[in-house]
TORKOL-4160 file (C-alpha; in steps of 0.2 Angstrom, whole numbers, padded with zeros to 4 digits, m for minus):
254
<pt num="1" X="m0053" Y="0068" Z="0111"/>
<pt num="2" X="m0046" Y="0079" Z="0097"/>
<pt num="3" X="m0030" Y="0075" Z="0088"/>
<pt num="4" X="m0016" Y="0086" Z="0092"/>
<pt num="5" X="m0013" Y="0101" Z="0080"/>
<pt num="6" X="0003" Y="0105" Z="0072"/>
<pt num="7" X="0013" Y="0115" Z="0085"/>
<pt num="8" X="0026" Y="0127" Z="0082"/>
<pt num="9" X="0041" Y="0117" Z="0075"/>
<pt num="10" X="0053" Y="0125" Z="0089"/>
<pt num="11" X="0046" Y="0122" Z="0106"/>
<pt num="12" X="0048" Y="0136" Z="0119"/>
<pt num="13" X="0060" Y="0132" Z="0133"/>
<pt num="14" X="0052" Y="0140" Z="0149"/>
<pt num="15" X="0059" Y="0142" Z="0166"/>
<pt num="16" X="0077" Y="0143" Z="0161"/>
<pt num="17" X="0075" Y="0127" Z="0150"/>
<pt num="18" X="0067" Y="0117" Z="0164"/>
<pt num="19" X="0050" Y="0116" Z="0155"/>
<pt num="20" X="0048" Y="0112" Z="0137"/>
<pt num="21" X="0032" Y="0119" Z="0130"/>
<pt num="22" X="0024" Y="0116" Z="0113"/>
<pt num="23" X="0013" Y="0130" Z="0108"/>
<pt num="24" X="0002" Y="0134" Z="0093"/>
<pt num="25" X="0011" Y="0141" Z="0078"/>
<pt num="26" X="0013" Y="0160" Z="0077"/>
<pt num="27" X="m0004" Y="0168" Z="0076"/>
<pt num="28" X="m0013" Y="0157" Z="0088"/>
<pt num="29" X="m0014" Y="0161" Z="0107"/>
<pt num="30" X="0003" Y="0158" Z="0115"/>
<pt num="31" X="0007" Y="0159" Z="0134"/>
<pt num="32" X="0018" Y="0173" Z="0139"/>
<pt num="33" X="0023" Y="0184" Z="0154"/>
<pt num="34" X="0005" Y="0183" Z="0161"/>
<pt num="35" X="0007" Y="0164" Z="0163"/>
<pt num="36" X="0024" Y="0166" Z="0171"/>
<pt num="37" X="0017" Y="0178" Z="0184"/>
<pt num="38" X="0002" Y="0168" Z="0188"/>
<pt num="39" X="0013" Y="0152" Z="0190"/>
<pt num="40" X="0026" Y="0161" Z="0201"/>
<pt num="41" X="0013" Y="0168" Z="0213"/>
<pt num="42" X="0004" Y="0151" Z="0215"/>
<pt num="43" X="0011" Y="0145" Z="0231"/>
<pt num="44" X="0006" Y="0127" Z="0229"/>
<pt num="45" X="0008" Y="0115" Z="0244"/>
<pt num="46" X="0013" Y="0097" Z="0245"/>
<pt num="47" X="m0002" Y="0085" Z="0243"/>
<pt num="48" X="m0014" Y="0099" Z="0236"/>
<pt num="49" X="m0025" Y="0097" Z="0221"/>
<pt num="50" X="m0021" Y="0112" Z="0209"/>
<pt num="51" X="m0032" Y="0117" Z="0195"/>
<pt num="52" X="m0027" Y="0128" Z="0180"/>
<pt num="53" X="m0043" Y="0134" Z="0174"/>
<pt num="54" X="m0043" Y="0140" Z="0155"/>
<pt num="55" X="m0026" Y="0131" Z="0154"/>
<pt num="56" X="m0022" Y="0133" Z="0135"/>
<pt num="57" X="m0007" Y="0122" Z="0132"/>
<pt num="58" X="m0004" Y="0120" Z="0150"/>
<pt num="59" X="0010" Y="0133" Z="0154"/>
<pt num="60" X="0004" Y="0138" Z="0171"/>
<pt num="61" X="m0002" Y="0121" Z="0178"/>
<pt num="62" X="0014" Y="0112" Z="0172"/>
<pt num="63" X="0025" Y="0125" Z="0179"/>
<pt num="64" X="0017" Y="0122" Z="0196"/>
<pt num="65" X="0018" Y="0103" Z="0194"/>
<pt num="66" X="0037" Y="0106" Z="0191"/>
<pt num="67" X="0039" Y="0117" Z="0206"/>
<pt num="68" X="0029" Y="0107" Z="0218"/>
<pt num="69" X="0032" Y="0088" Z="0215"/>
<pt num="70" X="0019" Y="0082" Z="0227"/>
<pt num="71" X="0005" Y="0092" Z="0220"/>
<pt num="72" X="m0008" Y="0085" Z="0209"/>
<pt num="73" X="m0013" Y="0096" Z="0194"/>
<pt num="74" X="m0029" Y="0097" Z="0183"/>
<pt num="75" X="m0028" Y="0107" Z="0167"/>
<pt num="76" X="m0045" Y="0113" Z="0161"/>
<pt num="77" X="m0047" Y="0119" Z="0143"/>
<pt num="78" X="m0062" Y="0119" Z="0131"/>
<pt num="79" X="m0052" Y="0121" Z="0115"/>
<pt num="80" X="m0048" Y="0103" Z="0109"/>
<pt num="81" X="m0032" Y="0107" Z="0100"/>
<pt num="82" X="m0025" Y="0117" Z="0115"/>
<pt num="83" X="m0030" Y="0102" Z="0126"/>
<pt num="84" X="m0021" Y="0090" Z="0115"/>
<pt num="85" X="m0005" Y="0100" Z="0116"/>
<pt num="86" X="m0007" Y="0101" Z="0135"/>
<pt num="87" X="m0007" Y="0082" Z="0135"/>
<pt num="88" X="0009" Y="0082" Z="0124"/>
<pt num="89" X="0017" Y="0094" Z="0135"/>
<pt num="90" X="0013" Y="0085" Z="0151"/>
<pt num="91" X="0020" Y="0069" Z="0143"/>
<pt num="92" X="0036" Y="0078" Z="0136"/>
<pt num="93" X="0040" Y="0085" Z="0153"/>
<pt num="94" X="0038" Y="0069" Z="0163"/>
<pt num="95" X="0023" Y="0075" Z="0172"/>
<pt num="96" X="0009" Y="0065" Z="0165"/>
<pt num="97" X="0007" Y="0054" Z="0181"/>
<pt num="98" X="0002" Y="0069" Z="0191"/>
<pt num="99" X="m0006" Y="0080" Z="0178"/>
<pt num="100" X="m0023" Y="0077" Z="0170"/>
<pt num="101" X="m0031" Y="0087" Z="0156"/>
<pt num="102" X="m0050" Y="0090" Z="0156"/>
<pt num="103" X="m0059" Y="0096" Z="0141"/>
<pt num="104" X="m0073" Y="0107" Z="0147"/>
<pt num="105" X="m0082" Y="0123" Z="0145"/>
<pt num="106" X="m0079" Y="0133" Z="0161"/>
<pt num="107" X="m0095" Y="0144" Z="0158"/>
<pt num="108" X="m0107" Y="0129" Z="0154"/>
<pt num="109" X="m0121" Y="0125" Z="0166"/>
<pt num="110" X="m0116" Y="0115" Z="0182"/>
<pt num="111" X="m0123" Y="0098" Z="0175"/>
<pt num="112" X="m0112" Y="0099" Z="0160"/>
<pt num="113" X="m0097" Y="0104" Z="0169"/>
<pt num="114" X="m0099" Y="0089" Z="0181"/>
<pt num="115" X="m0102" Y="0077" Z="0167"/>
<pt num="116" X="m0085" Y="0083" Z="0160"/>
<pt num="117" X="m0077" Y="0080" Z="0177"/>
<pt num="118" X="m0077" Y="0097" Z="0185"/>
<pt num="119" X="m0083" Y="0091" Z="0202"/>
<pt num="120" X="m0088" Y="0104" Z="0216"/>
<pt num="121" X="m0077" Y="0106" Z="0232"/>
<pt num="122" X="m0062" Y="0096" Z="0225"/>
<pt num="123" X="m0049" Y="0109" Z="0222"/>
<pt num="124" X="m0037" Y="0117" Z="0235"/>
<pt num="125" X="m0028" Y="0130" Z="0224"/>
<pt num="126" X="m0036" Y="0137" Z="0208"/>
<pt num="127" X="m0026" Y="0147" Z="0195"/>
<pt num="128" X="m0034" Y="0156" Z="0181"/>
<pt num="129" X="m0031" Y="0168" Z="0167"/>
<pt num="130" X="m0049" Y="0170" Z="0160"/>
<pt num="131" X="m0053" Y="0178" Z="0144"/>
<pt num="132" X="m0051" Y="0197" Z="0145"/>
<pt num="133" X="m0066" Y="0204" Z="0136"/>
<pt num="134" X="m0085" Y="0203" Z="0136"/>
<pt num="135" X="m0093" Y="0202" Z="0118"/>
<pt num="136" X="m0092" Y="0218" Z="0109"/>
<pt num="137" X="m0079" Y="0226" Z="0120"/>
<pt num="138" X="m0064" Y="0222" Z="0109"/>
<pt num="139" X="m0059" Y="0218" Z="0091"/>
<pt num="140" X="m0059" Y="0199" Z="0090"/>
<pt num="141" X="m0044" Y="0190" Z="0082"/>
<pt num="142" X="m0048" Y="0182" Z="0065"/>
<pt num="143" X="m0040" Y="0166" Z="0072"/>
<pt num="144" X="m0054" Y="0157" Z="0080"/>
<pt num="145" X="m0044" Y="0149" Z="0094"/>
<pt num="146" X="m0036" Y="0165" Z="0099"/>
<pt num="147" X="m0052" Y="0175" Z="0098"/>
<pt num="148" X="m0060" Y="0161" Z="0110"/>
<pt num="149" X="m0045" Y="0163" Z="0122"/>
<pt num="150" X="m0046" Y="0182" Z="0123"/>
<pt num="151" X="m0065" Y="0185" Z="0124"/>
<pt num="152" X="m0081" Y="0177" Z="0130"/>
<pt num="153" X="m0094" Y="0172" Z="0117"/>
<pt num="154" X="m0109" Y="0177" Z="0129"/>
<pt num="155" X="m0112" Y="0192" Z="0140"/>
<pt num="156" X="m0109" Y="0189" Z="0158"/>
<pt num="157" X="m0094" Y="0178" Z="0155"/>
<pt num="158" X="m0083" Y="0184" Z="0169"/>
<pt num="159" X="m0097" Y="0181" Z="0182"/>
<pt num="160" X="m0100" Y="0164" Z="0176"/>
<pt num="161" X="m0081" Y="0160" Z="0175"/>
<pt num="162" X="m0079" Y="0165" Z="0193"/>
<pt num="163" X="m0094" Y="0156" Z="0199"/>
<pt num="164" X="m0086" Y="0140" Z="0192"/>
<pt num="165" X="m0070" Y="0145" Z="0202"/>
<pt num="166" X="m0080" Y="0145" Z="0218"/>
<pt num="167" X="m0089" Y="0129" Z="0214"/>
<pt num="168" X="m0073" Y="0119" Z="0211"/>
<pt num="169" X="m0064" Y="0126" Z="0227"/>
<pt num="170" X="m0066" Y="0118" Z="0243"/>
<pt num="171" X="m0071" Y="0129" Z="0258"/>
<pt num="172" X="m0055" Y="0139" Z="0262"/>
<pt num="173" X="m0048" Y="0135" Z="0245"/>
<pt num="174" X="m0037" Y="0148" Z="0237"/>
<pt num="175" X="m0038" Y="0157" Z="0220"/>
<pt num="176" X="m0026" Y="0168" Z="0211"/>
<pt num="177" X="m0031" Y="0176" Z="0195"/>
<pt num="178" X="m0023" Y="0188" Z="0182"/>
<pt num="179" X="m0033" Y="0201" Z="0173"/>
<pt num="180" X="m0033" Y="0218" Z="0165"/>
<pt num="181" X="m0031" Y="0232" Z="0177"/>
<pt num="182" X="m0046" Y="0241" Z="0170"/>
<pt num="183" X="m0057" Y="0225" Z="0174"/>
<pt num="184" X="m0053" Y="0225" Z="0192"/>
<pt num="185" X="m0070" Y="0233" Z="0198"/>
<pt num="186" X="m0079" Y="0219" Z="0188"/>
<pt num="187" X="m0068" Y="0206" Z="0195"/>
<pt num="188" X="m0071" Y="0212" Z="0213"/>
<pt num="189" X="m0090" Y="0213" Z="0210"/>
<pt num="190" X="m0090" Y="0195" Z="0203"/>
<pt num="191" X="m0080" Y="0188" Z="0218"/>
<pt num="192" X="m0091" Y="0197" Z="0231"/>
<pt num="193" X="m0100" Y="0184" Z="0242"/>
<pt num="194" X="m0089" Y="0170" Z="0236"/>
<pt num="195" X="m0072" Y="0175" Z="0241"/>
<pt num="196" X="m0064" Y="0185" Z="0255"/>
<pt num="197" X="m0047" Y="0189" Z="0261"/>
<pt num="198" X="m0045" Y="0197" Z="0244"/>
<pt num="199" X="m0028" Y="0205" Z="0239"/>
<pt num="200" X="m0023" Y="0214" Z="0224"/>
<pt num="201" X="m0006" Y="0216" Z="0216"/>
<pt num="202" X="m0005" Y="0229" Z="0203"/>
<pt num="203" X="0007" Y="0224" Z="0188"/>
<pt num="204" X="0016" Y="0239" Z="0180"/>
<pt num="205" X="0026" Y="0238" Z="0164"/>
<pt num="206" X="0038" Y="0252" Z="0171"/>
<pt num="207" X="0039" Y="0260" Z="0188"/>
<pt num="208" X="0032" Y="0277" Z="0180"/>
<pt num="209" X="0018" Y="0268" Z="0171"/>
<pt num="210" X="0000" Y="0264" Z="0176"/>
<pt num="211" X="m0004" Y="0246" Z="0180"/>
<pt num="212" X="m0010" Y="0236" Z="0165"/>
<pt num="213" X="m0013" Y="0220" Z="0174"/>
<pt num="214" X="m0018" Y="0215" Z="0192"/>
<pt num="215" X="m0015" Y="0199" Z="0201"/>
<pt num="216" X="m0031" Y="0195" Z="0212"/>
<pt num="217" X="m0030" Y="0182" Z="0226"/>
<pt num="218" X="m0044" Y="0177" Z="0237"/>
<pt num="219" X="m0050" Y="0163" Z="0249"/>
<pt num="220" X="m0067" Y="0154" Z="0246"/>
<pt num="221" X="m0079" Y="0159" Z="0261"/>
<pt num="222" X="m0066" Y="0170" Z="0270"/>
<pt num="223" X="m0071" Y="0185" Z="0280"/>
<pt num="224" X="m0054" Y="0192" Z="0281"/>
<pt num="225" X="m0052" Y="0211" Z="0275"/>
<pt num="226" X="m0046" Y="0217" Z="0258"/>
<pt num="227" X="m0028" Y="0222" Z="0255"/>
<pt num="228" X="m0019" Y="0231" Z="0242"/>
<pt num="229" X="m0001" Y="0225" Z="0240"/>
<pt num="230" X="0014" Y="0234" Z="0233"/>
<pt num="231" X="0015" Y="0235" Z="0214"/>
<pt num="232" X="0025" Y="0222" Z="0204"/>
<pt num="233" X="0036" Y="0232" Z="0191"/>
<pt num="234" X="0040" Y="0221" Z="0175"/>
<pt num="235" X="0054" Y="0232" Z="0167"/>
<pt num="236" X="0068" Y="0243" Z="0173"/>
<pt num="237" X="0074" Y="0259" Z="0164"/>
<pt num="238" X="0084" Y="0249" Z="0152"/>
<pt num="239" X="0069" Y="0240" Z="0146"/>
<pt num="240" X="0075" Y="0223" Z="0153"/>
<pt num="241" X="0065" Y="0213" Z="0166"/>
<pt num="242" X="0068" Y="0218" Z="0184"/>
<pt num="243" X="0079" Y="0205" Z="0193"/>
<pt num="244" X="0063" Y="0198" Z="0202"/>
<pt num="245" X="0053" Y="0196" Z="0186"/>
<pt num="246" X="0068" Y="0188" Z="0177"/>
<pt num="247" X="0070" Y="0176" Z="0192"/>
<pt num="248" X="0051" Y="0171" Z="0189"/>
<pt num="249" X="0054" Y="0168" Z="0171"/>
<pt num="250" X="0068" Y="0156" Z="0177"/>
<pt num="251" X="0056" Y="0147" Z="0188"/>
<pt num="252" X="0058" Y="0157" Z="0205"/>
<pt num="253" X="0043" Y="0160" Z="0216"/>
<pt num="254" X="0037" Y="0178" Z="0218"/>
């Protein structure tokens, strides 16, 4: 277990101050609106096991644990410093009894994942904000932890990531993922044969702008048809969050 890094001296107050979140100092990878949207669309139910895969410092999983007091939450993160901060955040918010942190590489071979504690067919709801880029498809950050959070180190990373998602979920288990809008074809290709009942919500920065994110939901093993849902618009003409998105930032469900 790695020692905790030095976090930002001023913790973020999420969800209207209900969740205190220690994050890396400025320059490192920090959770933001993508994490808020993912947590708000989770729909966790009492008694479920929820997995935040690629959890960083735990923003999504801890928000779900706060919203659903009878859910058990697993935060999976490969970066030791981020995982250490996730443990601090779980403890600081009084959630450590229901939240456990697993340090594991999501894209590692199955034997390594299972040795780390990622067991197949054990998760009811999986939430994930995977790295957005394959190698060579973007300019990597000079900050190692940020580069690791934003991009895969080996080709085929998204396929391997979604294979692990399907492995962890029980049959009939649900997954919600947020990703770049231009990566939607690759996401759907990687989910084919593993997930059905797929639904896509485009996320637009403004009503007159193209989507730059998508929320993709699916059910392991389902044969239900695909659906394209109405777009979620983040900002109004005044540049402020729309009322619905502002409510999500304060802990409301989508």
